[in-house]
C-alpha positions in Angstrom: 178.7 83.2 56.1 179.8 79.7 56.6 183.1 79.3 59.2 185.5 77.2 59.9 184.9 76.1 63.6 182.4 78.3 64.7 183.5 78.3 68.2 187.0 78.9 68.0 188.2 80.1 64.3 185.2 82.5 63.5 186.3 83.0 60.2 185.4 81.9 56.8 188.4 79.3 55.2 188.0 78.4 51.3 188.9 75.3 52.1 186.5 74.2 54.0 184.2 75.6 51.7 184.9 73.0 49.8 183.0 70.1 52.3 181.1 72.4 54.0 179.5 74.4 50.9 178.3 70.8 49.1 176.4 69.9 52.5 174.9 73.1 52.4 173.8 72.8 49.1 172.2 68.9 49.9 170.5 70.1 53.1 169.0 73.5 51.8 166.9 75.0 49.3 167.6 78.7 50.1 171.2 79.3 51.7 173.4 79.5 49.4 174.2 83.1 49.4 176.1 81.9 52.6 179.0 79.9 49.8 178.7 82.9 47.6 179.3 85.7 49.9 182.5 84.0 51.2 183.5 83.5 47.7 182.9 86.9 46.5 185.1 88.2 49.5 187.8 86.6 48.7 187.8 86.9 45.0 187.5 91.1 45.9 190.4 90.6 47.7 192.8 89.0 45.3 196.3 90.5 45.4 198.1 91.9 42.7 200.0 88.7 41.7 196.8 86.6 41.2 197.2 84.9 44.7 193.6 84.7 46.6 193.6 84.4 50.1 192.2 81.5 52.4 190.2 83.5 54.7 190.0 87.4 56.0 192.2 86.5 59.2 195.4 88.7 59.6 193.8 91.0 56.6 193.2 88.5 54.0 196.8 88.1 54.4 197.3 84.4 55.7 199.2 82.6 53.6 198.4 79.7 52.1 199.3 77.7 49.3 196.5 75.3 48.0 193.4 77.1 49.4 193.7 79.7 46.4 193.0 75.9 44.5 190.2 75.8 46.4 188.6 78.3 45.9 188.3 77.6 42.2 187.0 74.4 42.8 184.6 75.7 45.0 183.7 78.7 42.7 182.4 75.6 40.0 180.8 73.8 43.2 178.8 76.7 43.5 177.6 77.4 40.2 177.3 73.5 39.6 174.9 73.5 41.9 173.1 77.1 41.6 173.2 77.9 38.0 174.4 81.4 39.4 175.5 82.6 36.1 175.7 86.0 37.1 178.8 84.7 39.6 180.9 83.4 37.0 180.7 86.2 34.8 181.7 88.3 37.9 184.7 86.1 38.7 185.5 85.2 35.6 188.6 87.5 35.4 189.8 86.3 39.0 189.9 82.4 37.7 192.5 84.0 34.5 194.2 85.8 37.2 195.1 83.1 39.9 195.6 80.3 37.1 197.3 82.2 34.6 199.2 84.9 36.9 200.0 83.2 40.3 200.2 79.2 40.3 202.7 79.9 36.6 205.0 81.7 39.1 205.3 78.3 40.9 205.6 76.0 38.6 208.7 74.3 37.8 210.4 73.3 34.9 209.0 69.9 34.9 205.3 71.7 34.8 204.7 71.2 38.6 203.9 73.2 41.1 206.7 73.4 43.5 206.3 75.1 47.1 209.3 77.4 47.7 209.3 79.0 44.1 208.6 83.0 44.1 208.8 83.0 47.9 206.4 80.6 49.1 208.8 78.2 51.5 206.8 79.4 54.7 203.2 79.2 53.1 201.3 77.0 54.8 198.4 74.2 53.6 195.0 73.2 55.0 197.1 72.0 58.2 200.1 74.2 57.9 202.3 71.0 57.2 205.6 71.2 56.5 206.5 69.9 53.0 208.4 71.5 50.1 209.0 71.1 46.4 206.8 68.7 44.4 204.0 67.6 46.7 201.3 65.4 45.1 198.1 67.0 47.0 199.1 70.2 45.1 199.3 69.3 41.8 196.4 66.4 42.3 194.6 70.2 43.4 195.9 72.0 40.5 194.4 69.4 37.4 191.1 69.8 39.8 191.4 73.2 39.6 192.4 73.6 36.1 189.3 70.9 35.2 186.8 72.8 37.1 188.0 76.0 35.7 187.6 74.7 32.0 184.1 73.9 32.7 183.3 77.2 33.8 184.8 78.8 30.9 183.1 76.4 28.5 180.0 77.1 30.1 180.0 80.9 29.7 181.9 80.5 26.2 185.6 81.6 26.8 186.8 78.7 24.7 190.1 79.7 24.3 190.8 79.8 28.4 189.0 76.3 28.6 190.9 75.0 26.2 194.1 76.0 27.7 193.1 75.0 31.3 192.3 71.6 30.3 195.6 71.1 28.4 197.7 72.1 30.6 195.5 69.8 33.3 196.5 67.2 30.9 200.3 68.1 31.2 200.4 68.4 34.9 198.6 64.9 35.2 201.6 63.5 33.2 204.0 65.0 35.2 202.5 63.6 38.4 202.7 60.6 37.0 206.5 60.6 35.3 207.8 62.4 38.6 205.6 61.4 42.0 205.0 57.9 41.3 206.8 55.4 43.8 206.8 52.4 42.0 208.3 50.1 44.9 205.2 51.2 47.3 202.8 51.4 44.4 201.7 54.7 45.7 202.2 58.8 44.7 204.9 60.5 46.9 203.9 63.0 49.4 206.9 65.0 48.1 209.7 64.6 45.9 211.5 66.1 48.3 212.6 64.8 51.9 212.1 61.5 53.5 210.1 59.1 51.6 206.4 58.9 52.3 202.7 58.3 51.2 199.8 60.8 51.8 196.3 60.2 51.8 195.4 63.5 50.5 197.5 63.7 47.2 196.8 59.7 46.6 192.8 60.1 46.7 193.1 63.4 44.6 195.1 61.6 42.2 192.4 58.8 41.7 189.1 61.1 42.1 191.2 63.4 39.3 191.8 60.4 36.9 195.4 61.0 37.1 196.1 57.4 38.3 194.7 55.1 35.4 192.5 51.4 37.0 196.6 49.7 38.0 197.9 53.0 39.8 194.1 53.9 41.2 193.9 50.1 42.9 197.5 49.9 43.9 197.8 53.0 45.8 194.3 52.4 47.4 196.0 49.0 48.4 198.6 50.7 49.8 196.4 53.2 51.7 194.4 50.0 53.8 198.1 48.5 54.3 199.5 51.4 56.0 197.2 53.9 57.6 194.0 51.8 58.8 192.9 53.0 61.9 189.9 52.2 64.6 189.1 55.1 64.4 189.7 55.8 60.4 192.5 56.1 57.9 195.2 58.3 58.9 196.7 60.7 56.5 200.2 60.0 56.3 201.7 56.3 56.3 204.4 57.4 58.7 205.8 59.6 61.1 208.8 61.1 58.6 207.0 64.8 58.2 206.1 64.8 62.2 205.4 62.5 65.6 202.2 61.1 64.9 201.5 61.7 62.3 201.0 58.3 60.8 198.0 58.0 63.7 195.9 60.9 62.6 192.7 61.3 61.1 191.5 64.2 58.9 187.8 63.5 57.9 188.5 66.1 55.3 191.5 64.3 53.7 189.3 61.1 54.1 186.4 62.2 52.2 188.5 62.4 48.7 189.5 58.8 50.0 185.9 57.4 50.7 185.0 59.2 47.1 187.7 57.2 45.4 187.1 54.3 46.9 183.0 54.4 45.5 184.4 55.0 42.1 186.9 52.4 42.0 184.0 49.7 42.9 185.3 49.4 46.5 181.7 50.1 48.3 182.1 48.2 50.7 185.6 49.9 52.1 184.4 53.2 51.7 181.3 52.2 53.9 184.0 50.5 55.8 186.3 53.6 56.3 183.0 55.8 57.1 181.4 53.4 60.0 185.2 53.8 61.5 185.7 57.6 61.2 181.9 58.7 61.5 181.4 55.7 64.2 184.2 56.8 66.4 183.4 60.8 66.8 179.4 59.6 67.4 180.5 56.8 70.1 182.5 59.3 72.3 182.5 62.2 74.0 180.5 64.4 72.5 179.1 62.4 70.5 178.5 64.5 67.3 180.5 63.9 63.8 182.2 66.8 63.4 185.4 66.3 64.8 188.1 68.7 63.2 190.8 65.8 63.3 191.3 62.3 65.1 194.6 62.2 67.0 196.6 58.8 68.5 194.4 56.2 70.0 191.1 58.0 68.4 192.0 61.5 70.6 191.1 64.7 70.2 193.8 65.6 68.1 194.7 69.1 69.8 193.3 68.4 73.0 190.5 71.3 74.3 192.0 73.6 71.0 189.9 70.9 68.4 187.2 72.2 67.0 183.8 70.1 67.6 181.9 71.8 65.1 184.0 71.6 61.5 182.4 72.4 58.5 185.3 70.3 56.8 184.3 66.6 58.7 180.7 67.0 56.8 181.7 64.8 53.7 180.0 61.7 54.7 176.5 63.5 53.6 177.5 64.3 49.8 179.8 60.9 49.7 176.6 59.2 50.6 174.1 61.1 48.2 176.3 61.6 45.3 178.4 58.1 45.4 176.2 55.5 47.5 172.7 57.1 46.5 174.4 58.3 43.1 172.8 61.9 42.5 174.6 64.4 41.3 174.8 67.3 39.3 176.4 67.5 35.8 175.7 70.7 34.7 175.0 74.4 36.4 171.7 74.9 38.5 171.0 70.8 37.8 170.0 71.4 33.9 172.1 68.1 33.9 172.2 65.2 36.3 173.4 61.5 36.7 172.7 58.6 38.7 175.3 56.4 39.5 174.2 53.9 42.7 177.6 52.0 44.2 175.1 50.0 46.3 177.3 46.8 47.7 175.7 45.1 49.5 173.3 47.8 50.8 169.9 47.1 50.5 167.9 50.6 49.9 168.5 54.0 49.5 166.7 57.1 49.3 167.3 60.7 49.5 165.3 64.2 47.9 168.3 66.4 46.0 167.5 70.4 46.2 167.8 72.2 42.5 166.9 75.4 41.2 163.7 73.7 39.8 162.5 71.9 42.5 163.4 68.4 44.1 165.1 65.8 42.5 164.1 62.7 44.1 166.2 59.3 44.0 165.5 55.9 45.5 166.3 52.7 45.2 166.3 49.3 46.3 168.8 46.2 46.1 168.6 42.3 46.3 171.3 39.6 45.2 169.1 39.1 41.8 167.5 42.8 41.3 167.8 46.5 41.4 164.9 49.0 41.4 165.4 52.3 41.1 162.5 55.4 41.0 163.3 58.6 40.4 161.0 62.1 40.4 162.5 64.9 38.0 161.7 68.2 38.5 160.7 70.5 35.2 164.2 72.2 33.1 166.1 69.0 34.0 167.5 66.0 31.8 169.7 63.0 33.0 171.3 60.1 33.0 171.4 56.6 34.9 173.8 54.4 35.2 172.7 51.1 36.3 174.1 48.0 38.2 174.8 45.9 35.7 177.6 43.1 36.0 176.7 41.2 33.2 175.4 42.5 30.7 174.2 40.1 28.3 172.1 38.5 31.3 170.2 41.2 32.2 166.8 43.0 31.7 166.1 46.4 32.1 161.9 47.5 32.2 161.2 51.2 32.6 157.8 50.9 33.8 156.4 47.9 32.5 158.2 47.7 29.4 161.1 46.2 28.5 164.1 48.2 27.0 167.2 46.0 27.2 167.1 41.8 27.7 170.7 41.0 26.9 170.4 43.6 23.8 168.5 46.6 23.0 164.7 46.3 22.8 162.5 48.6 21.1 161.9 52.1 23.0 164.4 54.5 25.0 168.1 53.7 24.3 170.0 51.9 26.8 173.5 50.8 26.0 176.4 49.2 27.9 178.7 51.3 29.9 181.4 49.1 31.5 179.8 47.3 34.2 176.8 49.4 34.2 173.8 49.8 31.6 173.3 53.6 30.5 170.1 54.8 30.2 169.6 58.5 28.6 167.0 61.0 28.3 165.1 60.9 31.3 163.1 64.3 31.5 160.8 65.5 34.1 158.2 63.2 35.8 158.0 59.8 37.6 160.3 56.5 35.9 160.7 53.5 37.3 163.8 51.4 36.3 163.8 47.8 37.2 166.9 45.6 36.3 166.8 41.7 36.7 169.4 39.3 36.0 168.8 36.0 34.8 170.1 32.7 33.6 169.5 31.2 29.7 
C-alpha cells in the first residue's frame, strides 16, 4: 500500500495517490501493485449511490467531495503507466456509477458541481476547506476525471460511455468559463459563493485541463505570480478570506499542477523558479527533506509537530521534471504510445530512464543557444512522437542521425511537420535515435 503520511495517518488516501503513484511508477519497475491495491480496495467499498471513499479511515466513511474524482484520474494513470487491462475491465462499472450517478446528484442547473447539494454541505476536500457552492477546483478536476474516464472507456471499446463523458467534459468547461472566470482579476474564482478570492488549485487545473484558452491561462498564471509568490513557494490562496494566513500557506500537492501549467504554457523559467523556492526551502530547513506536507507562514511547518514530513503528495517535483522538463510521458496504456516534448528553457542538459512494461525508455538531451540534440533508446513494443524546440522552423535544420530530414521544410525521409513552436517527428520505433536541431541564418 501507498500511505498518506506513513508515520502519522498510516492510511492510503486516493488524493495523495495522484502524486505519489506517478512518482512510484517512475522510480520502481515492479511496485505498481501498491497503487492498484489502494484503488481496488476503495472501489470495492463504493457506496450504493456511487460515491467512492477517499480512504479506509473511519470504516471507509470519511466524507470528501473531491476524492472520488481523484480515484477516476488515478485509475487512468495506473492503466496508462502499466497497461493493466484486467484492472480497467473490472472497475469500469465503478467509473459508470461514480460519474453517472453520484456526481450528477451534486450538479446544479448550470451543469457545475455545487458542494451543498444532496447533503454535501459538510463534506471536506484534500485540506478540509470550508468552501461551498460552485468551486473552480472541483469542477476543473471534474473535467480532468471525465476526460480520463473517456480515454479509459475508449480503450476498452465502450464508445457510448466515452462520447458521453467527453461531451460532458466540454459542457462543464464551458460552464466554468461562463460562471467562474473573474475578468477583473484575470483569474478563476475560488468559489462563486462568499468572499472573492482566487485559488492555486482551481486556476492551475483550469490551465492543465484545457479549460482556459491561451489568453486566460496567461492571465491566471500572471495573477498567481502577482499575489501568491512567497520565498518558500507559491501560496494556495491569494487572500485570507477563507481562513487566517491562507495566503501564506503552501501545499506541494496543489503546487504540482501549477508547476506543470507553467511548463506547458512555455514558462519554463518560472516553473523552475517555483521548484527551487518550494523544494529548495524544504531541503534547506530542518529536517532537510523535500516531503513536507505543507509550509506555513514564514516557511514554518504549517501544523507544527503534527505536520507530516514524509508525505507522498509532495513528490510532484519528480514527475514534473520527468514529464515536463525532460519531456517524456506515456500517451497510450502501458507506454505502447509515448511522446517526448522537452521544455529546456535555459537548462543545458537532462537525462532520464522511464520504467515501462516493455523495458526502459531512455531519454537525454543537450541544449545550447544554437542547437538541441535529443537521444532516445526506445524499447520494443512501443512507438512514439517527438516534439523538438524550433522557435523559427523556417530557419531550422533537423538531422536524424547524419541525414537531414528538415531544412526550413520537409526533406526526404522521415515525416517532420510544424506544430506551433516545435517540429513534430512521428513514428519513432524501437532502437536508438539521435535527433539534432540546428538554428541558422540565411
